[in-house]
C-alpha positions as CSV (number, residue, x, y, z in Angstrom):
1,X,-144.9,-6.0,75.4
2,X,-148.6,-4.8,75.7
3,X,-149.3,-2.9,72.5
4,X,-148.3,0.7,72.5
5,X,-151.7,1.9,72.4
6,X,-153.0,0.6,75.5
7,X,-150.7,3.7,77.1
8,X,-152.7,7.1,75.7
9,X,-151.1,10.1,77.1
10,X,-152.9,11.6,80.6
11,X,-154.2,14.6,80.5
12,X,-152.2,18.1,81.6
13,X,-151.8,17.9,85.1
14,X,-149.4,19.9,86.3
15,X,-146.8,23.2,85.0
16,X,-145.1,20.9,82.8
17,X,-148.0,18.4,81.5
18,X,-149.4,21.8,80.3
19,X,-146.3,22.9,78.7
20,X,-145.5,19.4,77.3
21,X,-149.6,19.6,75.6
22,X,-148.8,22.5,73.9
23,X,-145.5,21.7,73.0
24,X,-146.0,18.4,71.0
25,X,-148.5,20.2,68.8
26,X,-145.6,22.9,67.8
27,X,-143.4,19.6,67.3
28,X,-145.6,18.0,65.2
29,X,-145.7,20.7,62.7
30,X,-142.4,19.4,62.1
31,X,-141.3,18.3,58.0
32,X,-140.5,14.8,57.5
33,X,-139.8,12.4,54.3
34,X,-143.0,11.7,52.4
35,X,-144.9,13.4,55.5
36,X,-144.0,9.8,57.2
37,X,-144.1,11.5,60.8
38,X,-141.6,8.8,62.0
39,X,-141.1,10.3,65.0
40,X,-142.1,9.1,68.8
41,X,-142.0,10.6,72.6
42,X,-142.0,9.3,75.7
43,X,-142.7,11.4,79.0
44,X,-140.6,9.5,81.7
45,X,-142.8,9.9,84.7
46,X,-143.5,6.9,86.5
47,X,-140.5,6.1,89.6
48,X,-139.0,3.6,87.5
49,X,-138.6,5.5,84.2
50,X,-137.6,8.5,85.7
51,X,-135.2,6.4,87.7
52,X,-133.7,4.2,84.5
53,X,-133.6,8.0,82.4
54,X,-131.6,9.7,85.9
55,X,-129.0,6.5,85.5
56,X,-128.6,7.4,81.5
57,X,-127.8,10.8,82.3
58,X,-125.4,10.0,85.2
59,X,-128.3,11.9,87.4
60,X,-129.9,11.7,90.6
61,X,-133.4,12.0,89.6
62,X,-135.0,15.8,91.3
63,X,-138.4,16.2,91.2
64,X,-137.8,19.9,89.8
65,X,-136.8,17.9,86.6
66,X,-138.6,16.4,83.7
67,X,-137.3,13.7,81.3
68,X,-138.4,12.4,77.8
69,X,-137.2,10.0,75.4
70,X,-137.3,11.0,71.9
71,X,-137.3,7.9,69.4
72,X,-138.0,6.3,65.8
73,X,-141.5,4.8,65.6
74,X,-140.9,2.0,62.7
75,X,-144.3,1.6,62.3
76,X,-143.8,4.8,60.0
77,X,-140.4,5.0,59.1
78,X,-139.9,4.8,55.1
79,X,-137.4,1.5,54.0
80,X,-137.6,1.2,50.4
81,X,-134.2,2.9,50.0
82,X,-130.7,2.7,52.4
83,X,-130.8,6.6,52.6
84,X,-134.4,6.2,54.2
85,X,-132.6,5.4,57.3
86,X,-130.8,8.5,57.2
87,X,-133.5,10.7,56.6
88,X,-135.6,9.2,59.2
89,X,-132.9,10.1,61.7
90,X,-133.1,13.7,60.0
91,X,-136.7,13.5,60.4
92,X,-136.7,13.1,64.1
93,X,-133.9,15.6,65.3
94,X,-136.2,18.1,63.3
95,X,-138.8,17.0,65.5
96,X,-137.0,16.9,68.9
97,X,-135.5,20.6,68.4
98,X,-139.0,21.8,67.2
99,X,-140.5,20.3,71.0
100,X,-137.5,21.7,73.2
101,X,-137.9,25.0,71.4
102,X,-141.3,25.3,72.6
103,X,-140.7,23.4,75.9
104,X,-137.6,26.3,76.5
105,X,-140.4,29.3,75.1
106,X,-142.4,27.7,78.5
107,X,-139.7,28.2,80.7
108,X,-138.6,24.5,80.4
109,X,-134.9,24.4,79.4
110,X,-133.2,21.5,77.9
111,X,-130.7,20.8,80.7
112,X,-128.7,17.7,79.3
113,X,-129.3,15.1,76.3
114,X,-127.8,11.8,75.7
115,X,-127.9,10.4,72.3
116,X,-128.4,6.3,72.9
117,X,-127.0,3.7,71.5
118,X,-128.5,0.6,69.5
119,X,-127.7,-1.8,72.5
120,X,-128.8,0.6,75.2
121,X,-131.6,-0.6,78.0
122,X,-134.8,-0.5,77.7
123,X,-136.1,2.8,79.6
124,X,-139.3,0.8,80.6
125,X,-140.8,-2.9,80.7
126,X,-144.0,-1.1,79.0
127,X,-141.6,0.5,76.4
128,X,-143.8,0.0,72.6
129,X,-142.5,-2.6,70.6
130,X,-142.0,-0.3,67.4
131,X,-140.1,2.5,69.2
132,X,-136.2,2.3,69.0
133,X,-135.3,5.4,71.6
134,X,-132.9,7.4,70.2
135,X,-132.2,10.0,73.1
136,X,-133.3,11.0,76.9
137,X,-133.9,14.6,77.7
138,X,-133.9,16.0,80.8
139,X,-135.8,19.5,81.5
140,X,-135.2,21.9,84.1
141,X,-138.2,24.6,85.0
142,X,-135.5,27.5,84.6
143,X,-134.2,30.4,82.3
144,X,-136.1,33.3,80.5
145,X,-137.5,32.3,77.5
146,X,-135.6,33.6,74.1
147,X,-138.6,33.5,71.9
148,X,-142.1,33.7,72.6
149,X,-144.4,30.2,72.2
150,X,-147.2,32.1,69.7
151,X,-144.0,33.6,67.5
152,X,-142.4,30.1,67.6
153,X,-145.9,28.4,66.5
154,X,-146.9,30.7,64.1
155,X,-143.4,30.3,62.2
156,X,-143.6,26.9,62.1
157,X,-147.4,26.6,61.0
158,X,-146.1,29.0,58.2
159,X,-143.6,26.3,57.3
160,X,-144.0,25.0,53.8
161,X,-142.6,22.5,51.6
162,X,-143.0,24.3,48.3
163,X,-142.5,22.8,44.7
164,X,-143.3,25.8,42.4
165,X,-141.2,27.7,41.0
166,X,-140.3,30.9,43.1
167,X,-140.3,34.3,42.1
168,X,-137.0,35.4,39.7
169,X,-134.7,37.7,42.3
170,X,-132.1,37.4,44.3
171,X,-131.8,36.4,48.1
172,X,-129.3,39.2,49.7
173,X,-126.2,38.2,50.9
174,X,-126.9,39.2,54.5
175,X,-130.1,37.0,54.5
176,X,-128.3,34.1,53.4
177,X,-125.5,34.6,55.8
178,X,-128.0,34.8,59.0
179,X,-129.3,31.7,58.1
180,X,-126.2,29.8,58.9
181,X,-126.5,30.7,62.5
182,X,-124.7,28.4,65.3
183,X,-126.4,25.6,66.7
184,X,-129.2,25.4,69.9
185,X,-130.3,23.0,72.3
186,X,-130.2,19.6,70.6
187,X,-127.9,21.2,67.9
188,X,-125.1,22.9,70.1
189,X,-122.6,20.5,69.1
190,X,-123.7,19.7,65.6
191,X,-121.0,20.3,62.9
192,X,-123.2,21.2,59.7
193,X,-121.7,23.2,56.8
194,X,-124.0,25.1,54.6
195,X,-123.5,26.0,51.1
196,X,-125.7,28.1,48.8
197,X,-125.5,27.7,45.0
198,X,-126.5,31.1,43.9
199,X,-124.9,31.7,40.8
200,X,-126.3,30.9,37.2
201,X,-122.8,28.1,36.7
202,X,-123.7,26.5,39.7
203,X,-127.1,26.6,39.2
204,X,-126.8,25.1,35.6
205,X,-124.3,22.4,37.2
206,X,-126.9,21.1,39.7
207,X,-129.6,21.2,36.8
208,X,-127.5,18.9,35.1
209,X,-127.2,16.3,37.8
210,X,-131.0,16.7,38.0
211,X,-131.5,15.4,34.7
212,X,-128.8,12.9,35.3
213,X,-129.9,11.5,38.3
214,X,-133.7,12.3,39.0
215,X,-134.9,9.8,36.7
216,X,-134.4,7.2,39.3
217,X,-137.2,8.7,42.0
218,X,-139.5,7.3,39.3
219,X,-137.9,4.7,37.6
220,X,-137.1,3.0,40.7
221,X,-139.9,0.9,41.3
222,X,-139.9,-0.3,44.4
223,X,-138.9,3.2,45.9
224,X,-142.0,4.8,43.8
225,X,-144.2,2.7,44.9
226,X,-143.8,3.6,48.4
227,X,-143.5,7.5,47.7
228,X,-147.0,7.0,45.8
229,X,-148.4,5.0,48.4
230,X,-148.2,8.3,50.7
231,X,-150.1,10.4,47.9
232,X,-153.6,10.3,49.2
233,X,-157.2,11.8,48.5
234,X,-158.2,14.6,50.7
235,X,-160.3,12.2,52.8
236,X,-157.3,9.7,53.3
237,X,-155.2,12.4,54.6
238,X,-158.0,13.7,56.8
239,X,-158.5,10.1,58.2
240,X,-154.8,9.3,58.6
241,X,-153.2,12.4,59.2
242,X,-150.2,12.0,57.0
243,X,-149.1,11.6,53.8
244,X,-149.9,14.6,51.3
245,X,-152.5,15.7,48.7
246,X,-151.9,16.1,45.0
247,X,-152.7,20.0,46.1
248,X,-149.9,19.8,48.6
249,X,-147.3,18.4,46.3
250,X,-148.1,20.4,43.6
251,X,-150.4,23.4,44.6
252,X,-154.0,24.1,44.1
253,X,-155.1,22.4,40.7
254,X,-158.1,22.3,38.5
255,X,-160.1,18.8,38.7
256,X,-159.1,18.0,35.1
257,X,-155.0,18.6,35.9
258,X,-155.6,16.6,39.0
259,X,-156.8,13.4,36.8
260,X,-154.2,14.0,34.6
261,X,-151.4,14.1,37.6
262,X,-153.2,11.2,39.1
263,X,-152.9,9.0,36.1
264,X,-149.4,10.2,35.4
265,X,-148.0,9.3,39.0
266,X,-149.6,6.0,39.1
267,X,-146.8,3.1,39.6
268,X,-148.3,1.2,36.8
269,X,-147.7,4.1,34.6
270,X,-144.3,4.6,36.0
271,X,-144.1,0.6,35.1
272,X,-144.9,1.1,31.4
273,X,-143.6,4.1,29.9
274,X,-140.2,4.0,32.1
275,X,-138.5,2.0,29.1
276,X,-139.4,5.0,27.0
277,X,-138.3,8.0,28.7
278,X,-140.8,9.0,31.0
279,X,-138.4,9.2,33.7
280,X,-136.0,11.3,32.0
281,X,-138.8,13.9,31.1
282,X,-140.1,14.2,34.6
283,X,-136.2,14.7,35.6
284,X,-135.8,17.1,33.0
285,X,-138.9,19.4,34.2
286,X,-137.6,19.3,37.6
287,X,-134.2,20.6,36.7
288,X,-135.6,23.4,34.6
289,X,-137.6,24.8,38.0
290,X,-133.9,23.9,39.9
291,X,-132.3,26.3,37.3
292,X,-134.3,29.1,38.0
293,X,-134.4,28.7,41.8
294,X,-132.7,31.8,43.1
295,X,-130.7,29.5,45.2
296,X,-129.8,25.9,46.0
297,X,-129.0,24.9,50.0
298,X,-126.6,22.5,50.6
299,X,-125.9,20.9,54.2
300,X,-123.3,18.6,55.2
301,X,-121.8,17.1,57.6
302,X,-117.7,16.2,57.9
303,X,-118.0,12.7,58.6
304,X,-118.8,10.2,55.4
305,X,-120.7,8.1,57.9
306,X,-121.9,9.9,60.8
307,X,-123.4,8.2,63.8
308,X,-126.9,8.3,64.8
309,X,-126.4,11.0,66.6
310,X,-124.8,12.8,64.9
311,X,-127.5,12.9,62.2
312,X,-130.2,13.5,64.8
313,X,-128.0,16.8,65.9
314,X,-128.1,17.7,61.9
315,X,-132.0,17.7,61.7
316,X,-131.9,20.0,64.5
317,X,-129.6,22.2,63.3
318,X,-132.0,21.6,59.7
319,X,-135.0,22.8,62.3
320,X,-133.9,26.3,62.8
321,X,-132.5,27.0,59.4
322,X,-136.1,25.8,57.9
323,X,-137.6,28.5,60.6
324,X,-135.0,31.2,59.6
325,X,-135.9,30.6,56.4
326,X,-139.7,31.0,56.9
327,X,-139.2,34.1,59.2
328,X,-137.2,35.5,56.3
329,X,-140.4,35.1,54.1
330,X,-138.4,32.1,51.9
331,X,-139.2,29.1,50.5
332,X,-138.0,25.7,50.5
333,X,-138.3,22.4,48.6
334,X,-135.9,19.0,48.8
335,X,-134.2,17.8,46.1
336,X,-134.0,14.3,48.4
337,X,-133.0,12.5,44.9
338,X,-129.7,14.0,44.7
339,X,-129.1,12.2,48.0
340,X,-130.8,9.1,48.1
341,X,-128.8,7.2,45.5
342,X,-125.3,7.0,46.3
343,X,-124.1,7.5,42.8
344,X,-126.4,10.9,42.7
345,X,-124.9,11.7,46.5
346,X,-121.4,11.3,45.3
347,X,-121.6,12.9,42.2
348,X,-123.0,16.0,43.9
349,X,-120.5,16.2,46.3
350,X,-117.7,15.7,43.5
351,X,-119.2,18.2,41.6
352,X,-119.0,21.2,44.2
353,X,-116.1,20.2,46.7
354,X,-118.4,18.9,49.4
355,X,-116.3,16.2,51.5
356,X,-118.2,14.2,53.9
357,X,-121.7,13.4,53.7
358,X,-124.3,15.8,51.9
359,X,-127.8,15.1,53.9
360,X,-129.7,18.0,52.8
361,X,-130.4,19.6,49.3
362,X,-133.2,22.1,48.9
363,X,-134.7,24.9,46.1
364,X,-134.7,28.2,48.4
365,X,-136.5,31.5,47.1
366,X,-139.5,33.5,47.5
367,X,-142.8,31.0,46.7
368,X,-145.3,32.7,43.9
369,X,-148.3,30.0,44.8
370,X,-149.4,29.5,48.2
371,X,-148.8,25.9,49.0
372,X,-151.4,24.5,51.6
373,X,-149.8,22.8,55.1
374,X,-150.0,18.8,55.1
375,X,-151.7,17.2,57.6
376,X,-150.5,15.9,61.3
377,X,-151.6,12.8,62.9
378,X,-153.1,13.6,66.2
379,X,-150.2,14.9,68.7
380,X,-151.5,11.9,70.9
381,X,-150.7,9.2,68.4
382,X,-146.8,9.7,69.1
383,X,-147.0,10.2,72.8
384,X,-147.0,8.0,76.0
385,X,-146.4,8.5,79.4
386,X,-144.6,5.4,80.8
């Protein structure tokens, strides 16, 4: 196979191409673990690629339809922990849902989607080597938009992972109920259960779990080295377009505190101090913030070992959930450490009587500090025309 770099996306040449160009810019605002942005997208525009897509959909290729393939770019995936495989699929589902919503807001409706098995045939002889195809989407030029592309882009741009303490005020039950709405588009057949922990007792129990388990985030040196590799300087972020700066992790800070944090988070510091209780100290600080958070959100699936298609749909559902929260003026901070190690995840699900598989845990509240948006790779870097 030829290198993916020989397939730059063409400039917009028609109504769909123009809509897609705008949609991928909006979809690129999706969150992902460590801001690694592991998604990729192929516009199956050529005769061979269109025929392959139509065959997978059990469809007859029509000039009125356009076909896209959502993929995982393995050159950008996290791999230090087994649970990262699940997170990568969720990240791709998040991107896919925002993409199809952005297209639908421009009158290109998702008419059909099929999720691909690992053994599915290649969609094109020049399919990039590092991409794993996840699903094929058929877009049709019909339907009235249910939302504005401008408003959708604004909410997606306003969405943040905000790790600061939140305001000490409850969240109205009606707002929480509205966050848990039926799935749409890619999440239409998802079976996500949403649990909101708002009582002081439940938040204290979750904080105790963080005290017990969150040190693993820092003491597992292989995992922490991978995490730390995504902490970048502003110049590196500008050049590479992924990862995050310390300000994007912890909010604005003075130069002296930034230098201290650089030293405190370095893998060499973790290696030297992990036997002296340093990871437990950091875990305790995270637990204290969680204890004072108004609400903890837990999203779960009914199956202990969900299929890739279930995880993509779950990621799609999470897109809608997070954007609804943002639209309501709420910030979120994922507590992924409670899901990345089996002992912690099982402990969490046992404590809160959650069968199946919890796939997302986050603090939810109104922010006290504004966080800058994380960088994004150029949308062309994750897009090909075949």
